[in-house]
DSSP file (Angstrom, degrees, kcal/mol; ACC not computed):
  #  RESIDUE AA STRUCTURE BP1 BP2  ACC     N-H-->O    O-->H-N    N-H-->O    O-->H-N    TCO  KAPPA ALPHA  PHI   PSI    X-CA   Y-CA   Z-CA
    1    1 A M              0   0    0      0, 0.0     2,-0.1     0, 0.0     4,-0.0   0.000 360.0 360.0 360.0 146.6  108.0  104.6  118.8
    2    2 A K    >   -     0   0    0      1,-0.1     3,-1.0     2,-0.1     0, 0.0  -0.382 360.0-144.6 -64.7 136.3  110.1  103.3  115.9
    3    3 A K  T 3  S+     0   0    0      1,-0.2    -1,-0.1    -2,-0.1     0, 0.0   0.760  98.4  53.5 -74.5 -24.2  109.1   99.9  114.8
    4    4 A N  T 3  S+     0   0    0      2,-0.0     2,-0.3     0, 0.0    -1,-0.2   0.211  77.7 130.5 -95.6  16.3  112.6   98.9  113.9
    5    5 A L    <   -     0   0    0     -3,-1.0     2,-0.2     4,-0.1     3,-0.0  -0.541  46.3-149.8 -71.7 127.3  114.0   99.8  117.4
    6    6 A T     >  -     0   0    0     -2,-0.3     4,-2.5     1,-0.1     5,-0.2  -0.535  24.4-113.0 -93.2 164.1  116.1   97.0  118.8
    7    7 A F  H  > S+     0   0    0      1,-0.2     4,-2.6     2,-0.2     5,-0.2   0.913 119.1  52.0 -58.6 -43.5  116.5   96.2  122.5
    8    8 A E  H  > S+     0   0    0      1,-0.2     4,-2.3     2,-0.2    -1,-0.2   0.901 110.3  47.1 -63.0 -42.0  120.1   97.3  122.3
    9    9 A N  H  > S+     0   0    0      2,-0.2     4,-2.4     1,-0.2    -1,-0.2   0.899 112.6  49.4 -67.1 -39.9  119.2  100.6  120.7
   10   10 A A  H  X S+     0   0    0     -4,-2.5     4,-2.3     2,-0.2    -2,-0.2   0.906 111.4  49.5 -64.6 -41.2  116.5  101.3  123.3
   11   11 A S  H  X S+     0   0    0     -4,-2.6     4,-1.9     2,-0.2    -2,-0.2   0.903 110.8  49.8 -63.7 -41.9  119.0  100.4  126.1
   12   12 A K  H  X S+     0   0    0     -4,-2.3     4,-2.1     1,-0.2    -2,-0.2   0.909 109.8  51.1 -63.0 -42.0  121.6  102.8  124.6
   13   13 A R  H  X S+     0   0    0     -4,-2.4     4,-2.7     1,-0.2    -2,-0.2   0.895 106.5  54.9 -63.7 -39.0  119.0  105.5  124.4
   14   14 A L  H  X S+     0   0    0     -4,-2.3     4,-2.5     1,-0.2    -1,-0.2   0.906 107.1  50.6 -59.7 -41.1  118.1  104.9  128.1
   15   15 A D  H  X S+     0   0    0     -4,-1.9     4,-2.1     2,-0.2    -1,-0.2   0.915 110.3  49.5 -61.6 -42.8  121.7  105.4  129.0
   16   16 A E  H  X S+     0   0    0     -4,-2.1     4,-2.1     1,-0.2    -2,-0.2   0.918 110.8  49.7 -62.7 -43.0  121.8  108.7  127.0
   17   17 A I  H  X S+     0   0    0     -4,-2.7     4,-2.9     1,-0.2     5,-0.2   0.918 108.4  53.1 -61.9 -43.9  118.6  109.9  128.7
   18   18 A L  H  X S+     0   0    0     -4,-2.5     4,-1.8     1,-0.2    -1,-0.2   0.903 108.1  50.7 -59.2 -41.9  120.1  109.1  132.2
   19   19 A Q  H  X S+     0   0    0     -4,-2.1     4,-0.8     2,-0.2    -1,-0.2   0.917 112.1  46.9 -61.8 -42.7  123.1  111.1  131.4
   20   20 A Q  H >< S+     0   0    0     -4,-2.1     3,-0.7     1,-0.2     6,-0.3   0.904 111.9  49.9 -67.0 -40.3  121.0  114.1  130.3
   21   21 A L  H 3< S+     0   0    0     -4,-2.9    -1,-0.2     1,-0.2    -2,-0.2   0.805 107.7  55.2 -68.0 -27.9  118.8  113.8  133.4
   22   22 A S  H 3< S+     0   0    0     -4,-1.8     2,-0.5    -5,-0.2    -1,-0.2   0.681  86.5  96.9 -77.0 -17.9  121.9  113.7  135.6
   23   23 A D    X<  -     0   0    0     -4,-0.8     3,-1.8    -3,-0.7    -4,-0.0  -0.625  67.7-150.8 -77.0 119.8  123.1  116.9  134.1
   24   24 A E  T 3  S+     0   0    0     -2,-0.5    -1,-0.2     1,-0.3    -4,-0.0   0.678  93.6  65.2 -64.0 -17.3  122.2  119.8  136.4
   25   25 A E  T 3  S+     0   0    0      2,-0.1    -1,-0.3    -5,-0.1    -4,-0.1   0.595  74.0 108.1 -82.0 -11.6  122.0  122.1  133.4
   26   26 A T  S <  S-     0   0    0     -3,-1.8     5,-0.0    -6,-0.3    -6,-0.0  -0.544  74.9-122.5 -70.9 122.2  119.1  120.2  131.8
   27   27 A P     >  -     0   0    0      0, 0.0     4,-2.6     0, 0.0     5,-0.2  -0.235  17.6-114.6 -64.6 154.3  116.0  122.4  132.1
   28   28 A L  H  > S+     0   0    0      1,-0.2     4,-2.4     2,-0.2     5,-0.2   0.900 114.8  52.1 -56.5 -46.1  112.9  121.0  134.0
   29   29 A E  H  > S+     0   0    0      1,-0.2     4,-1.8     2,-0.2    -1,-0.2   0.907 111.8  46.7 -61.0 -41.7  110.7  121.0  130.9
   30   30 A T  H  > S+     0   0    0      1,-0.2     4,-2.6     2,-0.2    -1,-0.2   0.900 109.8  54.6 -64.8 -41.0  113.4  119.0  129.0
   31   31 A S  H  X S+     0   0    0     -4,-2.6     4,-2.6     1,-0.2    -2,-0.2   0.892 106.3  51.5 -60.3 -40.3  113.8  116.7  131.9
   32   32 A L  H  X S+     0   0    0     -4,-2.4     4,-2.1     2,-0.2    -1,-0.2   0.902 110.9  47.6 -65.1 -40.5  110.0  115.9  131.9
   33   33 A K  H  X S+     0   0    0     -4,-1.8     4,-2.2     2,-0.2    -2,-0.2   0.910 113.1  48.8 -65.1 -41.7  110.1  115.1  128.2
   34   34 A L  H  X S+     0   0    0     -4,-2.6     4,-2.8     1,-0.2    -2,-0.2   0.896 108.9  53.2 -64.6 -39.6  113.1  112.9  128.8
   35   35 A Y  H  X S+     0   0    0     -4,-2.6     4,-2.2     2,-0.2    -1,-0.2   0.914 109.2  48.8 -61.8 -43.2  111.4  111.2  131.7
   36   36 A A  H  X S+     0   0    0     -4,-2.1     4,-1.7     2,-0.2    -1,-0.2   0.903 112.2  48.6 -63.5 -41.6  108.4  110.4  129.5
   37   37 A E  H  X S+     0   0    0     -4,-2.2     4,-2.4     1,-0.2    -2,-0.2   0.905 109.8  52.3 -64.9 -40.9  110.6  109.0  126.8
   38   38 A A  H  X S+     0   0    0     -4,-2.8     4,-2.8     1,-0.2    -2,-0.2   0.902 106.0  54.0 -61.6 -40.9  112.5  106.9  129.3
   39   39 A A  H  X S+     0   0    0     -4,-2.2     4,-2.2     1,-0.2    -1,-0.2   0.899 109.5  48.4 -60.9 -40.2  109.2  105.4  130.6
   40   40 A E  H  X S+     0   0    0     -4,-1.7     4,-2.6     2,-0.2    -2,-0.2   0.922 111.9  48.8 -63.5 -44.9  108.4  104.4  127.0
   41   41 A M  H  X S+     0   0    0     -4,-2.4     4,-2.9     2,-0.2     5,-0.2   0.897 110.9  50.4 -63.1 -40.9  111.8  102.8  126.5
   42   42 A I  H  X S+     0   0    0     -4,-2.8     4,-2.6     2,-0.2    -1,-0.2   0.923 111.8  47.5 -63.9 -44.0  111.5  100.9  129.8
   43   43 A S  H  X S+     0   0    0     -4,-2.2     4,-2.1    -5,-0.2    -2,-0.2   0.916 113.2  49.0 -62.3 -43.7  108.1   99.6  128.8
   44   44 A Y  H  X S+     0   0    0     -4,-2.6     4,-2.0     2,-0.2    -2,-0.2   0.938 113.6  45.4 -61.0 -49.2  109.4   98.6  125.4
   45   45 A C  H  X S+     0   0    0     -4,-2.9     4,-2.6     1,-0.2    -2,-0.2   0.886 110.2  54.7 -64.1 -39.4  112.4   96.8  126.8
   46   46 A S  H  X S+     0   0    0     -4,-2.6     4,-2.4    -5,-0.2    -1,-0.2   0.907 107.4  50.4 -61.2 -42.1  110.3   95.1  129.4
   47   47 A G  H  X S+     0   0    0     -4,-2.1     4,-2.2     2,-0.2    -1,-0.2   0.908 110.4  49.3 -61.8 -42.5  108.1   93.7  126.7
   48   48 A I  H  X S+     0   0    0     -4,-2.0     4,-2.5     1,-0.2    -2,-0.2   0.918 111.7  48.8 -62.9 -43.7  111.0   92.4  124.8
   49   49 A L  H  X S+     0   0    0     -4,-2.6     4,-2.4     2,-0.2    -2,-0.2   0.887 110.2  50.8 -65.6 -38.8  112.5   90.8  127.9
   50   50 A K  H  X S+     0   0    0     -4,-2.4     4,-2.1     2,-0.2    -1,-0.2   0.911 111.2  49.3 -63.4 -41.6  109.1   89.1  128.7
   51   51 A N  H  X S+     0   0    0     -4,-2.2     4,-2.1     1,-0.2    -2,-0.2   0.919 111.0  49.1 -61.6 -44.6  108.9   87.8  125.2
   52   52 A A  H  X S+     0   0    0     -4,-2.5     4,-2.4     1,-0.2    -2,-0.2   0.897 109.5  52.2 -62.8 -40.7  112.4   86.4  125.4
   53   53 A Q  H  X S+     0   0    0     -4,-2.4     4,-2.6     1,-0.2    -1,-0.2   0.895 108.1  51.4 -64.0 -39.7  111.7   84.8  128.7
   54   54 A M  H  X S+     0   0    0     -4,-2.1     4,-2.3     2,-0.2    -1,-0.2   0.902 110.3  49.2 -63.4 -40.1  108.6   83.1  127.2
   55   55 A K  H  X S+     0   0    0     -4,-2.1     4,-2.5     2,-0.2    -2,-0.2   0.912 111.2  49.1 -65.1 -42.3  110.7   81.8  124.3
   56   56 A V  H  X S+     0   0    0     -4,-2.4     4,-2.9     1,-0.2    -2,-0.2   0.920 111.0  50.5 -62.3 -43.4  113.3   80.4  126.7
   57   57 A D  H  X S+     0   0    0     -4,-2.6     4,-2.5     2,-0.2    -2,-0.2   0.902 110.5  49.5 -61.5 -40.9  110.6   78.8  128.8
   58   58 A E  H  X S+     0   0    0     -4,-2.3     4,-2.6     2,-0.2     5,-0.2   0.914 111.9  48.3 -63.7 -42.7  109.2   77.1  125.7
   59   59 A I  H  X S+     0   0    0     -4,-2.5     4,-2.6     2,-0.2     5,-0.2   0.932 112.5  48.6 -62.8 -45.8  112.6   75.9  124.6
   60   60 A D  H  X S+     0   0    0     -4,-2.9     4,-2.7     1,-0.2    -2,-0.2   0.909 112.2  49.2 -60.5 -42.3  113.2   74.5  128.1
   61   61 A A  H  X S+     0   0    0     -4,-2.5     4,-2.3     2,-0.2    -2,-0.2   0.914 113.6  45.1 -65.3 -42.9  109.8   72.8  128.1
   62   62 A S  H  X S+     0   0    0     -4,-2.6     4,-2.2     2,-0.2    -1,-0.2   0.876 114.1  49.6 -70.1 -35.4  110.3   71.2  124.7
   63   63 A L  H  X S+     0   0    0     -4,-2.6     4,-1.8    -5,-0.2    -2,-0.2   0.916 111.1  49.4 -66.6 -42.9  113.9   70.2  125.6
   64   64 A S  H  X>S+     0   0    0     -4,-2.7     5,-1.6    -5,-0.2     4,-0.9   0.909 112.3  48.1 -61.9 -42.7  112.6   68.6  128.9
   65   65 A G  H  <5S+     0   0    0     -4,-2.3     3,-0.4     1,-0.2    -1,-0.2   0.885 110.7  51.1 -64.9 -39.0  109.9   66.8  127.0
   66   66 A A  H  <5S+     0   0    0     -4,-2.2    -1,-0.2     1,-0.2    -2,-0.2   0.816 112.3  46.7 -68.7 -30.1  112.4   65.5  124.4
   67   67 A L  H  <5S-     0   0    0     -4,-1.8    -1,-0.2    -5,-0.1    -2,-0.2   0.581 109.9-123.7 -88.4 -10.5  114.7   64.3  127.1
   68   68 A G  T  <5S+     0   0    0     -4,-0.9    -3,-0.2    -3,-0.4     2,-0.2   0.593  74.2 106.8  81.2  10.4  111.8   62.6  129.0
   69   69 A G  S   <S-     0   0    0     -5,-1.6    -1,-0.3    -6,-0.2     2,-0.2  -0.532  74.6 -96.1-109.2 179.2  112.5   64.4  132.2
   70   70 A D    >   -     0   0    0     -2,-0.2     3,-2.2    -3,-0.1     4,-0.4  -0.581  43.4-100.0 -92.4 167.5  110.7   67.2  134.0
   71   71 A E  G >  S+     0   0    0      1,-0.3     3,-0.8    -2,-0.2    -1,-0.1   0.678 118.6  65.0 -63.5 -18.3  111.8   70.8  133.6
   72   72 A N  G 3  S+     0   0    0      1,-0.2    -1,-0.3     2,-0.1     0, 0.0   0.671  94.1  61.9 -76.4 -15.6  113.8   70.8  136.9
   73   73 A D  G <         0   0    0     -3,-2.2    -1,-0.2     1,-0.2    -2,-0.2   0.629 360.0 360.0 -82.1 -13.7  116.1   68.2  135.5
   74   74 A V    <         0   0    0     -3,-0.8    -1,-0.2    -4,-0.4    -2,-0.1   0.461 360.0 360.0 -81.6 360.0  117.4   70.5  132.7
């Protein structure tokens, strides 16, 4: 997978793959390759989202600590 692939580009590629898979004219062999690529894109995007969630959680925790409250108060 490309190292400079962004979440937005991966998401766009997933949309393109979905369109191709929805096309009844797409041959089975091509569909299988597209499915494998989609699985990679989903895994990639999931990793990015998990990373983003961890960063948000860290920001919330540090903000909560700076404000002197617990994280439910934010």
